[in-house]
C-alpha positions in Angstrom: 163.6 -38.8 165.5 160.9 -36.2 164.5 160.2 -35.6 160.8 161.2 -32.2 159.5 159.7 -30.5 156.5 161.3 -27.8 154.4 159.6 -25.5 151.7 160.8 -26.8 148.3 163.2 -24.5 146.4 160.7 -23.5 144.0 157.6 -22.8 146.3 156.7 -19.8 148.2 154.4 -18.9 151.1 152.5 -16.3 152.6 150.1 -15.7 155.6 147.3 -13.6 156.2 144.7 -13.7 159.1 142.8 -16.7 157.9 144.9 -18.5 155.6 148.5 -19.9 154.6 148.9 -19.8 150.9 151.5 -21.6 148.9 152.7 -21.1 145.2 154.6 -23.8 143.5 156.2 -22.1 140.4 157.1 -25.5 138.9 153.3 -26.2 138.3 152.0 -22.5 138.5 149.5 -23.4 141.0 148.4 -21.9 144.4 147.2 -23.8 147.4 145.3 -22.2 150.3 145.3 -23.9 153.8 143.7 -22.6 157.1 146.4 -20.8 159.0 145.3 -22.8 162.1 146.4 -26.1 160.3 149.7 -24.6 159.3 150.4 -23.3 162.9 149.6 -26.8 164.3 152.4 -28.1 161.9 154.9 -25.7 163.2 156.9 -28.0 165.4 157.8 -30.0 162.3 158.5 -27.2 159.9 162.1 -26.0 159.4 162.5 -22.4 160.4 159.1 -22.0 161.8 158.6 -21.0 165.5 158.1 -22.3 168.1 161.2 -24.5 168.9 161.2 -28.1 167.1 159.6 -31.0 168.7 160.8 -34.3 169.2 157.3 -35.8 169.6 155.7 -38.0 167.0 153.6 -35.8 164.5 149.8 -36.7 165.0 148.4 -38.9 162.1 146.0 -36.0 160.8 148.9 -33.5 160.6 151.2 -36.3 158.9 148.5 -36.8 156.2 148.4 -33.0 155.5 152.3 -32.9 155.4 152.2 -35.7 153.0 149.9 -34.0 150.7 152.1 -31.1 150.4 155.1 -33.4 149.7 153.0 -35.0 146.9 152.2 -31.5 145.6 156.0 -30.6 145.5 155.5 -27.8 148.1 157.3 -29.5 150.9 160.4 -31.8 150.8 162.2 -33.5 153.6 165.6 -33.0 152.1 167.6 -29.9 153.6 169.5 -29.9 150.3 166.3 -29.5 148.1 164.6 -27.2 150.5 164.5 -24.0 152.5 163.0 -22.7 155.8 159.3 -22.4 155.6 159.3 -18.7 155.8 157.8 -15.8 153.7 160.0 -13.6 151.7 160.7 -10.2 153.2 158.9 -8.0 150.6 158.4 -4.1 150.9 154.7 -3.1 151.1 154.2 -0.7 148.3 153.8 2.8 150.0 153.6 5.1 147.1 153.2 5.3 143.2 156.0 6.1 140.8 156.3 10.1 140.3 154.0 11.5 137.7 155.5 13.3 134.7 154.2 16.1 132.6 156.5 16.3 129.9 156.6 14.3 126.7 159.8 12.7 125.4 161.6 14.2 122.4 160.5 12.8 119.1 163.4 10.7 118.5 162.9 9.1 121.9 159.2 8.5 121.0 160.0 6.5 117.9 162.6 4.4 120.0 160.1 3.9 122.6 157.4 2.7 120.1 159.9 0.1 118.7 161.1 -1.0 122.1 157.5 -1.3 123.5 156.5 -3.5 120.5 159.4 -5.7 121.0 158.7 -5.9 124.6 155.1 -6.9 124.1 156.0 -9.4 121.5 158.8 -10.9 123.9 156.4 -11.3 126.7 153.8 -13.0 124.7 156.3 -15.4 123.3 157.6 -16.1 126.8 154.2 -16.8 128.1 153.3 -19.1 125.2 156.4 -21.3 125.3 157.9 -21.3 128.8 156.7 -22.2 132.3 156.4 -19.7 135.1 159.5 -21.2 136.6 161.5 -20.8 133.4 160.3 -17.2 133.1 161.4 -16.5 136.8 164.9 -17.9 136.1 165.3 -15.9 132.9 164.4 -12.6 134.7 167.0 -13.5 137.4 169.6 -14.4 135.0 169.3 -11.1 133.1 169.1 -8.9 136.3 172.5 -7.4 137.4 173.5 -8.2 141.0 172.3 -5.6 143.4 169.8 -4.1 141.0 167.3 -3.6 143.8 169.8 -1.4 145.8 170.9 0.5 142.8 171.5 4.1 143.9 171.3 5.4 140.4 167.8 4.3 139.9 166.2 7.6 138.7 162.5 7.5 139.5 161.6 10.7 137.4 163.4 9.2 134.3 161.6 5.7 134.9 158.4 7.5 135.2 159.0 9.1 131.8 159.7 5.7 130.2 156.6 4.1 131.8 154.7 6.9 130.4 156.1 6.5 126.9 155.6 2.7 127.2 151.8 3.1 128.0 151.3 5.3 125.0 152.4 2.6 122.7 151.6 -0.6 124.4 147.8 0.4 124.2 148.1 -1.4 120.9 149.3 -4.6 122.4 147.6 -4.5 125.8 145.6 -7.5 127.1 142.8 -6.6 129.6 143.0 -8.7 133.1 146.4 -10.0 132.0 148.7 -8.8 134.6 151.4 -11.0 134.1 151.7 -10.1 130.4 151.4 -6.5 131.3 154.1 -6.6 133.9 156.4 -8.8 131.9 156.2 -6.4 128.8 156.9 -3.4 130.9 159.8 -5.2 132.7 161.3 -6.3 129.3 161.0 -2.5 128.2 162.5 -1.1 131.3 165.3 -3.5 131.2 166.5 -2.2 127.8 167.0 1.0 129.5 169.0 -0.5 132.4 166.0 -0.2 134.7 165.4 -3.3 136.8 162.3 -3.2 139.1 161.0 -6.3 141.0 158.1 -8.5 139.7 155.8 -9.1 142.7 153.1 -11.8 143.1 150.3 -11.2 145.6 147.2 -13.2 146.7 143.9 -12.5 148.4 142.8 -15.7 150.1 139.1 -15.3 150.5 137.7 -15.3 148.1 140.9 -16.3 146.3 142.6 -14.0 143.9 146.0 -13.7 142.4 147.8 -10.8 140.8 151.3 -9.3 139.9 152.8 -6.0 139.5 156.2 -4.2 139.3 157.7 -2.1 142.0 161.0 -0.7 143.2 161.5 -1.0 146.8 158.3 0.3 148.2 157.5 2.3 145.1 154.8 0.8 142.9 155.6 1.2 139.3 152.4 0.0 137.3 149.3 -0.4 139.3 147.1 1.5 141.8 147.9 1.5 145.4 144.4 1.1 146.4 144.3 -2.1 144.4 147.7 -3.6 145.1 147.4 -3.0 148.9 144.6 -5.4 149.2 147.0 -8.2 148.2 149.4 -10.1 150.6 152.7 -10.6 148.6 154.0 -14.0 148.2 156.8 -13.8 145.9 159.3 -11.2 144.7 161.4 -11.7 141.6 
């Protein structure tokens, strides 16, 4: 009987023209593999076209699959795995609407305190917990159906993002996209806004990045930058 490999529950995958990239959130590590190699493995991958094969897996491909098993990216247990498929992630098409107004002074003081708390929370989480634990914490806090919330007021969200940025400048960490995104995510959650945290990659040369978006609306980055990345995980 043919071996069948599943993607482990804590791993994610994306494809671009040349490479297949895996992210293992348990180890917080990425791995890139030529797309051609991944496609050659297709008959032995759960959920991957074409139809499954009953033929024995060639020795060279078996060695690749065993390496992925050793890294915790693949599993042979259906109970501990999922189909080897990319998440369905909206491509950002536009940025959050701009706002010209300033919040009332009371709201400004509240936003300053909330921004400071959010930045402290993000720094504490990153220093104490693994990426896997962070992701689980975000999922536990997010209400069901937050992504499809019809009451998500983009104008108000834009005003809050603007207020956050005014105060977060005192805590900002250059080139620290996860800290910046976690800080804003925590800040917005205090106002009952729950955008998604998206991780993306460029395979050649390899780069990883993350940002916030709501459906196809980018919250905290530039479209010209984010659209260069292939999304690999949405939280």
